[in-house]
GUMISE-261675 format. One line per 4 residues: number of its first residue (from 1); their letters; for each residue x, y, z of N, C-alpha, C. Coordinates in Angstrom, 3 decimals. Example, Ala and Ser with C-alpha at 12.3 -4.5 7.8 and 13.67 -1.06 7.14 Angstrom:
<atoms>
1	AS	13.190 -5.690 7.800 12.300 -4.500 7.800 13.200 -3.300 7.800; 12.850 -2.250 7.080 13.670 -1.060 7.140 12.900 0.030 7.870
</atoms>
This chain:
<atoms>
1	MIPD	27.691 -7.014 -10.871 27.007 -7.614 -12.012 25.982 -8.622 -11.498; 24.836 -8.616 -12.125 23.765 -9.532 -11.750 24.099 -10.926 -12.280; 24.033 -11.942 -11.412 24.292 -13.311 -11.888 23.249 -13.748 -12.919; 23.649 -14.616 -13.816 22.716 -15.163 -14.802 21.555 -15.827 -14.081
5	GTYT	20.380 -15.670 -14.650 19.211 -16.304 -14.059 17.937 -15.592 -14.440; 16.863 -16.001 -13.771 15.539 -15.438 -13.991 15.135 -14.687 -12.735; 14.622 -13.471 -12.927 14.292 -12.588 -11.812 12.952 -11.901 -12.059; 12.390 -11.383 -10.986 11.270 -10.467 -11.098 11.862 -9.068 -11.208
9	ATVD	11.287 -8.261 -12.082 11.763 -6.886 -12.270 10.564 -5.959 -12.354; 10.766 -4.733 -11.909 9.742 -3.700 -11.987 10.306 -2.522 -12.769; 9.503 -1.990 -13.687 9.918 -0.802 -14.422 9.841 0.371 -13.442; 10.996 0.896 -13.078 11.062 1.984 -12.112 10.806 3.335 -12.769
13	RFED	11.472 3.564 -13.897 11.337 4.866 -14.559 11.891 4.774 -15.976; 11.632 5.851 -16.712 12.161 5.987 -18.070 13.022 7.228 -18.120; 14.133 7.099 -18.798 15.029 8.214 -19.056 15.234 8.247 -20.560; 14.513 9.157 -21.198 14.457 9.214 -22.660 13.954 7.877 -23.180
17	DLAV	14.728 7.182 -24.012 14.291 5.905 -24.580 14.795 4.709 -23.788; 15.289 4.949 -22.581 15.807 3.871 -21.743 14.853 3.586 -20.583; 14.718 2.310 -20.253 13.917 1.889 -19.109 14.867 1.412 -18.018; 14.611 1.856 -16.787 15.393 1.400 -15.640 14.552 0.356 -14.915
21	LLIE	15.072 -0.871 -14.867 14.381 -1.975 -14.211 15.019 -2.245 -12.861; 14.199 -2.363 -11.819 14.694 -2.788 -10.511 14.570 -4.301 -10.460; 15.683 -4.965 -10.212 15.740 -6.421 -10.188 15.567 -6.896 -8.753; 14.678 -7.873 -8.563 14.375 -8.390 -7.231 14.866 -9.828 -7.064
25	ENGQ	15.195 -10.121 -5.821 15.494 -11.500 -5.435 14.953 -11.672 -4.019; 14.143 -12.678 -3.824 13.511 -12.929 -2.524 12.773 -11.707 -1.996; 12.091 -10.986 -2.896 11.291 -9.841 -2.499 12.065 -8.572 -2.202; 13.374 -8.569 -2.423 14.206 -7.394 -2.161 14.864 -6.928 -3.462
29	DIDQ	14.930 -5.603 -3.646 15.657 -5.064 -4.798 17.142 -5.338 -4.599; 17.767 -5.945 -5.619 19.188 -6.267 -5.510 20.059 -5.477 -6.475; 19.461 -4.980 -7.550 20.254 -4.266 -8.555 19.299 -3.618 -9.537; 19.849 -2.982 -10.534 19.032 -2.424 -11.601 19.682 -2.701 -12.947
33	LVVD	18.832 -2.743 -13.955 19.290 -2.886 -15.334 18.715 -1.732 -16.133; 19.486 -1.239 -17.063 19.012 -0.199 -17.973 18.938 -0.828 -19.354; 17.743 -0.765 -19.956 17.532 -1.379 -21.268 16.809 -0.393 -22.167; 16.935 -0.588 -23.462 16.160 0.209 -24.404 14.684 -0.097 -24.192
37	RSEL	13.894 0.943 -24.137 12.447 0.777 -23.949 11.874 -0.169 -24.995; 12.383 -0.100 -26.205 11.871 -0.935 -27.301 12.123 -2.423 -27.085; 13.040 -2.795 -26.174 13.313 -4.201 -25.908 12.284 -4.831 -24.967; 11.505 -3.992 -24.283 10.494 -4.512 -23.372 9.264 -4.980 -24.142
41	PWRA	8.541 -5.967 -23.598 7.248 -6.303 -24.210 6.376 -5.041 -24.239; 5.596 -4.851 -25.271 4.873 -3.587 -25.446 3.979 -3.267 -24.260; 3.367 -4.269 -23.618 2.482 -4.003 -22.478 3.267 -3.609 -21.228; 4.559 -3.856 -21.227 5.397 -3.530 -20.061 6.096 -2.190 -20.216
45	RKQN	5.745 -1.444 -21.213 6.400 -0.147 -21.454 5.703 0.971 -20.693; 5.510 0.718 -19.387 4.896 1.714 -18.513 5.507 1.568 -17.126; 5.504 2.662 -16.406 6.083 2.661 -15.063 5.309 1.694 -14.170; 6.046 0.982 -13.316 5.521 0.015 -12.346 5.074 -1.309 -12.944
49	AVLT	5.297 -1.522 -14.237 4.991 -2.819 -14.827 5.929 -3.863 -14.223; 5.395 -5.062 -14.005 6.182 -6.151 -13.440 6.465 -7.163 -14.552; 7.710 -7.617 -14.591 8.137 -8.585 -15.591 8.910 -9.725 -14.929; 8.942 -10.843 -15.610 9.908 -11.890 -15.313 10.981 -11.728 -16.374
53	VTVA	12.226 -11.494 -15.931 13.305 -11.234 -16.883 14.387 -12.299 -16.777; 15.022 -12.521 -17.905 16.180 -13.406 -17.955 17.419 -12.544 -18.143; 18.420 -12.793 -17.300 19.687 -12.072 -17.358 20.770 -13.058 -17.787; 21.557 -12.664 -18.779 22.679 -13.484 -19.236 23.896 -12.579 -19.358
57	EGEY	24.983 -12.990 -18.759 26.231 -12.216 -18.764 26.005 -10.794 -18.244; 25.130 -10.681 -17.237 24.873 -9.397 -16.607 23.980 -8.455 -17.393; 23.428 -8.927 -18.503 22.606 -8.084 -19.372 21.202 -8.656 -19.510; 20.249 -7.758 -19.755 18.867 -8.147 -20.035 18.838 -8.970 -21.310
61	ENGT	18.266 -10.170 -21.221 18.142 -11.014 -22.409 16.718 -10.967 -22.954; 15.730 -11.139 -22.074 14.332 -11.025 -22.487 13.456 -10.889 -21.256; 12.209 -10.545 -21.507 11.278 -10.372 -20.406 9.868 -10.731 -20.802; 9.084 -11.141 -19.797 7.679 -11.461 -19.994 6.862 -10.593 -19.051
65	YEPE	5.908 -9.884 -19.596 5.039 -9.025 -18.796 4.146 -9.889 -17.922; 3.985 -9.477 -16.659 3.158 -10.200 -15.690 1.970 -9.319 -15.296; 0.857 -9.392 -16.048 -0.259 -8.483 -15.791 -0.909 -8.673 -14.418; -1.049 -9.920 -13.954 -1.688 -10.144 -12.657 -0.847 -9.566 -11.523
69	ETDA	0.460 -9.763 -11.567 1.338 -9.228 -10.528 1.377 -7.702 -10.588; 1.364 -7.156 -11.805 1.331 -5.701 -11.954 0.070 -5.143 -11.301; -1.085 -5.761 -11.589 -2.344 -5.307 -11.007 -2.351 -5.459 -9.493; -1.849 -6.583 -8.994 -1.829 -6.815 -7.547 -0.990 -5.763 -6.835
73	RTNA	0.171 -5.457 -7.374 1.039 -4.452 -6.748 0.436 -3.055 -6.846; -0.199 -2.754 -7.966 -0.841 -1.449 -8.134 -1.972 -1.294 -7.120; -2.791 -2.331 -6.974 -3.900 -2.279 -6.022 -3.397 -2.174 -4.584; -2.342 -2.899 -4.246 -1.783 -2.834 -2.890 -1.249 -1.433 -2.601
77	AQSR	-0.573 -0.841 -3.565 -0.037 0.511 -3.374 -1.172 1.521 -3.219; -2.231 1.372 -4.011 -3.371 2.283 -3.906 -4.048 2.130 -2.545; -4.178 0.909 -2.061 -4.781 0.678 -0.744 -3.961 1.333 0.358; -2.630 1.195 0.278 -1.759 1.850 1.272 -1.936 3.361 1.221
81	FDRL	-1.956 3.911 0.014 -2.126 5.355 -0.139 -3.465 5.796 0.444; -4.529 5.063 0.116 -5.860 5.417 0.616 -5.905 5.370 2.141; -5.304 4.350 2.718 -5.278 4.201 4.172 -4.516 5.352 4.822; -3.372 5.695 4.249 -2.555 6.773 4.816 -3.169 8.156 4.612
85	SRRP	-3.974 8.316 3.583 -4.532 9.637 3.301 -5.797 9.932 4.100; -6.347 8.927 4.776 -7.530 9.175 5.618 -7.148 9.983 6.835; -7.985 10.914 7.164 -7.743 11.727 8.353 -8.120 10.899 9.583; -7.346 11.012 10.632 -7.725 10.304 11.851 -9.002 10.920 12.430
89	PPDD	-9.772 10.139 13.178 -10.986 10.705 13.765 -10.636 11.818 14.745; -11.546 12.784 14.904 -11.254 13.885 15.839 -11.104 13.361 17.252; -10.249 14.009 17.992 -10.017 13.647 19.388 -11.093 14.311 20.236; -11.950 13.510 20.856 -13.072 14.043 21.639 -12.695 14.353 23.074
93	DS	-11.426 14.224 23.430 -10.987 14.469 24.815 -10.599 15.924 25.025; -11.245 16.876 24.377 -10.843 18.284 24.482 -11.226 18.859 25.802
</atoms>
């Protein structure tokens, strides 16, 4: 059970009307919460959205969408993908 407190969470995926949130502590995923999609702030009802969530008695109590953090993580992931998808230069030592 997740201890009561405030955490950063990322919307990992949706399963029907449920959202699976990955809960972070010190930059590491520590657990997950499953909540009704309708309980999320409307702007956070998309995959990879970042929220600050409050957990009470091991359950999701509320969340605040973090648009700047969502954008920063999206841009970082796109940069990694772009870097990895570049072909290495040809080897001229043939």
